[in-house]
PyMOL commands that place a pseudoatom at each C-alpha (Angstrom):
pseudoatom trace, name=CA, resn=MET, resi=1, chain=A, elem=C, hetatm=0, pos=[-14.703, 4.940, 13.431]
pseudoatom trace, name=CA, resn=ALA, resi=2, chain=A, elem=C, hetatm=0, pos=[-14.515, 5.812, 9.723]
pseudoatom trace, name=CA, resn=THR, resi=3, chain=A, elem=C, hetatm=0, pos=[-10.956, 7.057, 10.221]
pseudoatom trace, name=CA, resn=ILE, resi=4, chain=A, elem=C, hetatm=0, pos=[-9.889, 3.737, 11.742]
pseudoatom trace, name=CA, resn=LEU, resi=5, chain=A, elem=C, hetatm=0, pos=[-11.573, 1.711, 8.983]
pseudoatom trace, name=CA, resn=LEU, resi=6, chain=A, elem=C, hetatm=0, pos=[-9.932, 3.812, 6.275]
pseudoatom trace, name=CA, resn=LEU, resi=7, chain=A, elem=C, hetatm=0, pos=[-6.556, 3.442, 7.991]
pseudoatom trace, name=CA, resn=VAL, resi=8, chain=A, elem=C, hetatm=0, pos=[-6.982, -0.339, 8.112]
pseudoatom trace, name=CA, resn=ALA, resi=9, chain=A, elem=C, hetatm=0, pos=[-7.999, -0.516, 4.447]
pseudoatom trace, name=CA, resn=SER, resi=10, chain=A, elem=C, hetatm=0, pos=[-5.141, 1.739, 3.356]
pseudoatom trace, name=CA, resn=ASN, resi=11, chain=A, elem=C, hetatm=0, pos=[-2.654, -0.379, 5.283]
pseudoatom trace, name=CA, resn=VAL, resi=12, chain=A, elem=C, hetatm=0, pos=[-3.878, -3.544, 3.594]
pseudoatom trace, name=CA, resn=PHE, resi=13, chain=A, elem=C, hetatm=0, pos=[-3.121, -1.950, 0.219]
pseudoatom trace, name=CA, resn=MET, resi=14, chain=A, elem=C, hetatm=0, pos=[0.247, -0.627, 1.348]
pseudoatom trace, name=CA, resn=THR, resi=15, chain=A, elem=C, hetatm=0, pos=[1.314, -3.938, 2.854]
pseudoatom trace, name=CA, resn=PHE, resi=16, chain=A, elem=C, hetatm=0, pos=[0.622, -5.647, -0.467]
pseudoatom trace, name=CA, resn=ALA, resi=17, chain=A, elem=C, hetatm=0, pos=[2.394, -2.840, -2.326]
pseudoatom trace, name=CA, resn=TRP, resi=18, chain=A, elem=C, hetatm=0, pos=[5.513, -3.127, -0.192]
pseudoatom trace, name=CA, resn=TYR, resi=19, chain=A, elem=C, hetatm=0, pos=[5.668, -6.856, 0.535]
pseudoatom trace, name=CA, resn=GLY, resi=20, chain=A, elem=C, hetatm=0, pos=[3.315, -8.718, -1.827]
pseudoatom trace, name=CA, resn=HIS, resi=21, chain=A, elem=C, hetatm=0, pos=[6.003, -9.024, -4.484]
pseudoatom trace, name=CA, resn=LEU, resi=22, chain=A, elem=C, hetatm=0, pos=[8.193, -11.142, -2.177]
pseudoatom trace, name=CA, resn=LYS, resi=23, chain=A, elem=C, hetatm=0, pos=[6.329, -14.233, -3.390]
pseudoatom trace, name=CA, resn=PHE, resi=24, chain=A, elem=C, hetatm=0, pos=[7.286, -13.333, -6.966]
pseudoatom trace, name=CA, resn=GLY, resi=25, chain=A, elem=C, hetatm=0, pos=[11.075, -13.231, -6.751]
pseudoatom trace, name=CA, resn=ASP, resi=26, chain=A, elem=C, hetatm=0, pos=[11.324, -14.463, -10.334]
pseudoatom trace, name=CA, resn=GLN, resi=27, chain=A, elem=C, hetatm=0, pos=[9.747, -11.273, -11.715]
pseudoatom trace, name=CA, resn=PRO, resi=28, chain=A, elem=C, hetatm=0, pos=[11.949, -8.395, -12.856]
pseudoatom trace, name=CA, resn=LEU, resi=29, chain=A, elem=C, hetatm=0, pos=[12.326, -5.598, -10.335]
pseudoatom trace, name=CA, resn=TRP, resi=30, chain=A, elem=C, hetatm=0, pos=[10.949, -2.956, -12.711]
pseudoatom trace, name=CA, resn=LYS, resi=31, chain=A, elem=C, hetatm=0, pos=[7.693, -4.915, -12.997]
pseudoatom trace, name=CA, resn=VAL, resi=32, chain=A, elem=C, hetatm=0, pos=[7.169, -5.296, -9.280]
pseudoatom trace, name=CA, resn=VAL, resi=33, chain=A, elem=C, hetatm=0, pos=[8.000, -1.613, -8.736]
pseudoatom trace, name=CA, resn=LEU, resi=34, chain=A, elem=C, hetatm=0, pos=[5.342, -0.558, -11.249]
pseudoatom trace, name=CA, resn=VAL, resi=35, chain=A, elem=C, hetatm=0, pos=[2.753, -2.921, -9.797]
pseudoatom trace, name=CA, resn=SER, resi=36, chain=A, elem=C, hetatm=0, pos=[3.619, -1.706, -6.290]
pseudoatom trace, name=CA, resn=TRP, resi=37, chain=A, elem=C, hetatm=0, pos=[3.154, 1.905, -7.358]
pseudoatom trace, name=CA, resn=GLY, resi=38, chain=A, elem=C, hetatm=0, pos=[-0.227, 1.022, -8.818]
pseudoatom trace, name=CA, resn=ILE, resi=39, chain=A, elem=C, hetatm=0, pos=[-1.320, -0.617, -5.576]
pseudoatom trace, name=CA, resn=ALA, resi=40, chain=A, elem=C, hetatm=0, pos=[0.062, 2.266, -3.513]
pseudoatom trace, name=CA, resn=PHE, resi=41, chain=A, elem=C, hetatm=0, pos=[-2.158, 4.700, -5.430]
pseudoatom trace, name=CA, resn=PHE, resi=42, chain=A, elem=C, hetatm=0, pos=[-5.195, 3.093, -3.806]
pseudoatom trace, name=CA, resn=GLU, resi=43, chain=A, elem=C, hetatm=0, pos=[-3.498, 3.266, -0.417]
pseudoatom trace, name=CA, resn=TYR, resi=44, chain=A, elem=C, hetatm=0, pos=[-3.132, 7.024, -0.833]
pseudoatom trace, name=CA, resn=CYS, resi=45, chain=A, elem=C, hetatm=0, pos=[-6.770, 7.317, -1.913]
pseudoatom trace, name=CA, resn=LEU, resi=46, chain=A, elem=C, hetatm=0, pos=[-7.705, 5.905, 1.501]
pseudoatom trace, name=CA, resn=MET, resi=47, chain=A, elem=C, hetatm=0, pos=[-4.945, 7.265, 3.753]
pseudoatom trace, name=CA, resn=VAL, resi=48, chain=A, elem=C, hetatm=0, pos=[-5.315, 10.928, 2.806]
pseudoatom trace, name=CA, resn=PRO, resi=49, chain=A, elem=C, hetatm=0, pos=[-9.078, 11.020, 3.536]
pseudoatom trace, name=CA, resn=ALA, resi=50, chain=A, elem=C, hetatm=0, pos=[-8.516, 9.049, 6.756]
pseudoatom trace, name=CA, resn=ASN, resi=51, chain=A, elem=C, hetatm=0, pos=[-6.044, 11.632, 7.994]
pseudoatom trace, name=CA, resn=ARG, resi=52, chain=A, elem=C, hetatm=0, pos=[-8.146, 14.551, 6.831]
pseudoatom trace, name=CA, resn=MET, resi=53, chain=A, elem=C, hetatm=0, pos=[-11.311, 13.211, 8.494]
pseudoatom trace, name=CA, resn=GLY, resi=54, chain=A, elem=C, hetatm=0, pos=[-9.499, 12.138, 11.643]
pseudoatom trace, name=CA, resn=TYR, resi=55, chain=A, elem=C, hetatm=0, pos=[-7.558, 15.352, 12.219]
pseudoatom trace, name=CA, resn=GLY, resi=56, chain=A, elem=C, hetatm=0, pos=[-9.420, 17.314, 14.853]
pseudoatom trace, name=CA, resn=GLU, resi=57, chain=A, elem=C, hetatm=0, pos=[-10.829, 14.220, 16.487]
pseudoatom trace, name=CA, resn=PHE, resi=58, chain=A, elem=C, hetatm=0, pos=[-7.214, 13.073, 16.861]
pseudoatom trace, name=CA, resn=THR, resi=59, chain=A, elem=C, hetatm=0, pos=[-3.975, 15.047, 16.889]
pseudoatom trace, name=CA, resn=ALA, resi=60, chain=A, elem=C, hetatm=0, pos=[-1.444, 14.446, 14.117]
pseudoatom trace, name=CA, resn=GLY, resi=61, chain=A, elem=C, hetatm=0, pos=[0.695, 12.487, 16.573]
pseudoatom trace, name=CA, resn=GLN, resi=62, chain=A, elem=C, hetatm=0, pos=[-2.240, 10.334, 17.581]
pseudoatom trace, name=CA, resn=LEU, resi=63, chain=A, elem=C, hetatm=0, pos=[-3.121, 9.660, 13.935]
pseudoatom trace, name=CA, resn=LYS, resi=64, chain=A, elem=C, hetatm=0, pos=[0.461, 8.610, 13.218]
pseudoatom trace, name=CA, resn=THR, resi=65, chain=A, elem=C, hetatm=0, pos=[0.571, 6.374, 16.275]
pseudoatom trace, name=CA, resn=LEU, resi=66, chain=A, elem=C, hetatm=0, pos=[-2.711, 4.724, 15.294]
pseudoatom trace, name=CA, resn=GLN, resi=67, chain=A, elem=C, hetatm=0, pos=[-1.400, 4.249, 11.765]
pseudoatom trace, name=CA, resn=GLU, resi=68, chain=A, elem=C, hetatm=0, pos=[1.767, 2.544, 13.005]
pseudoatom trace, name=CA, resn=VAL, resi=69, chain=A, elem=C, hetatm=0, pos=[-0.122, 0.146, 15.261]
pseudoatom trace, name=CA, resn=ILE, resi=70, chain=A, elem=C, hetatm=0, pos=[-2.587, -0.682, 12.491]
pseudoatom trace, name=CA, resn=THR, resi=71, chain=A, elem=C, hetatm=0, pos=[0.332, -1.197, 10.095]
pseudoatom trace, name=CA, resn=LEU, resi=72, chain=A, elem=C, hetatm=0, pos=[1.909, -3.756, 12.401]
pseudoatom trace, name=CA, resn=LEU, resi=73, chain=A, elem=C, hetatm=0, pos=[-1.383, -5.562, 13.011]
pseudoatom trace, name=CA, resn=VAL, resi=74, chain=A, elem=C, hetatm=0, pos=[-2.078, -5.760, 9.279]
pseudoatom trace, name=CA, resn=PHE, resi=75, chain=A, elem=C, hetatm=0, pos=[1.506, -6.841, 8.616]
pseudoatom trace, name=CA, resn=ALA, resi=76, chain=A, elem=C, hetatm=0, pos=[1.333, -9.557, 11.281]
pseudoatom trace, name=CA, resn=VAL, resi=77, chain=A, elem=C, hetatm=0, pos=[-1.763, -11.055, 9.653]
pseudoatom trace, name=CA, resn=PHE, resi=78, chain=A, elem=C, hetatm=0, pos=[-0.195, -10.670, 6.191]
pseudoatom trace, name=CA, resn=SER, resi=79, chain=A, elem=C, hetatm=0, pos=[3.104, -12.287, 7.153]
pseudoatom trace, name=CA, resn=VAL, resi=80, chain=A, elem=C, hetatm=0, pos=[1.357, -15.295, 8.679]
pseudoatom trace, name=CA, resn=THR, resi=81, chain=A, elem=C, hetatm=0, pos=[-1.378, -15.807, 6.069]
pseudoatom trace, name=CA, resn=TYR, resi=82, chain=A, elem=C, hetatm=0, pos=[0.286, -14.651, 2.845]
pseudoatom trace, name=CA, resn=LEU, resi=83, chain=A, elem=C, hetatm=0, pos=[4.000, -15.233, 3.424]
pseudoatom trace, name=CA, resn=GLY, resi=84, chain=A, elem=C, hetatm=0, pos=[3.615, -18.225, 5.745]
pseudoatom trace, name=CA, resn=GLU, resi=85, chain=A, elem=C, hetatm=0, pos=[5.909, -16.801, 8.403]
pseudoatom trace, name=CA, resn=ALA, resi=86, chain=A, elem=C, hetatm=0, pos=[5.470, -17.510, 12.097]
pseudoatom trace, name=CA, resn=LEU, resi=87, chain=A, elem=C, hetatm=0, pos=[4.969, -14.952, 14.828]
pseudoatom trace, name=CA, resn=ARG, resi=88, chain=A, elem=C, hetatm=0, pos=[7.314, -15.421, 17.774]
pseudoatom trace, name=CA, resn=TRP, resi=89, chain=A, elem=C, hetatm=0, pos=[7.396, -14.175, 21.343]
pseudoatom trace, name=CA, resn=ASN, resi=90, chain=A, elem=C, hetatm=0, pos=[9.612, -11.208, 20.475]
pseudoatom trace, name=CA, resn=HIS, resi=91, chain=A, elem=C, hetatm=0, pos=[7.065, -9.970, 17.920]
pseudoatom trace, name=CA, resn=LEU, resi=92, chain=A, elem=C, hetatm=0, pos=[4.417, -9.990, 20.636]
pseudoatom trace, name=CA, resn=ALA, resi=93, chain=A, elem=C, hetatm=0, pos=[6.752, -8.249, 23.087]
pseudoatom trace, name=CA, resn=ALA, resi=94, chain=A, elem=C, hetatm=0, pos=[7.466, -5.517, 20.530]
pseudoatom trace, name=CA, resn=PHE, resi=95, chain=A, elem=C, hetatm=0, pos=[3.754, -5.080, 19.913]
pseudoatom trace, name=CA, resn=ALA, resi=96, chain=A, elem=C, hetatm=0, pos=[3.159, -4.755, 23.656]
pseudoatom trace, name=CA, resn=CYS, resi=97, chain=A, elem=C, hetatm=0, pos=[5.657, -1.876, 23.658]
pseudoatom trace, name=CA, resn=LEU, resi=98, chain=A, elem=C, hetatm=0, pos=[3.644, -0.201, 20.903]
pseudoatom trace, name=CA, resn=VAL, resi=99, chain=A, elem=C, hetatm=0, pos=[0.478, -0.568, 22.935]
pseudoatom trace, name=CA, resn=GLY, resi=100, chain=A, elem=C, hetatm=0, pos=[2.336, 1.307, 25.669]
pseudoatom trace, name=CA, resn=ALA, resi=101, chain=A, elem=C, hetatm=0, pos=[3.221, 4.010, 23.139]
pseudoatom trace, name=CA, resn=VAL, resi=102, chain=A, elem=C, hetatm=0, pos=[-0.452, 4.334, 22.225]
pseudoatom trace, name=CA, resn=PHE, resi=103, chain=A, elem=C, hetatm=0, pos=[-1.360, 4.634, 25.879]
pseudoatom trace, name=CA, resn=PHE, resi=104, chain=A, elem=C, hetatm=0, pos=[1.079, 7.486, 26.420]
pseudoatom trace, name=CA, resn=MET, resi=105, chain=A, elem=C, hetatm=0, pos=[0.211, 9.238, 23.142]
pseudoatom trace, name=CA, resn=PHE, resi=106, chain=A, elem=C, hetatm=0, pos=[-3.460, 9.407, 24.094]
pseudoatom trace, name=CA, resn=GLN, resi=107, chain=A, elem=C, hetatm=0, pos=[-2.870, 10.848, 27.583]
pseudoatom trace, name=CA, resn=ARG, resi=108, chain=A, elem=C, hetatm=0, pos=[-4.028, 14.444, 27.904]
for i in range(1, 108): cmd.bond("trace and resi %d" % i, "trace and resi %d" % (i + 1))
show_as sticks, trace
zoom trace
């Protein structure tokens, strides 16, 4: 469970690092790049331990698949709450395909 929680927390940081600046289009690119790098540092401080702790309980492929699904869940919440974008049917259909990918990745 700690691995999942660390992956969620790291993805929150990374989503803000990659997309948080979109609300600040008036800021120079160099500034948003530096701020993004600063935020991404904290993402790495969570992602690396998550992968290290989770490896063995999960395979590398399973960790990556979990990370991708968590990334999209975090991004969906972020895009609706922070950017004010709407989720549409095709977003849900794409997510359903990822759930299928998780299913197959975790088959032994």
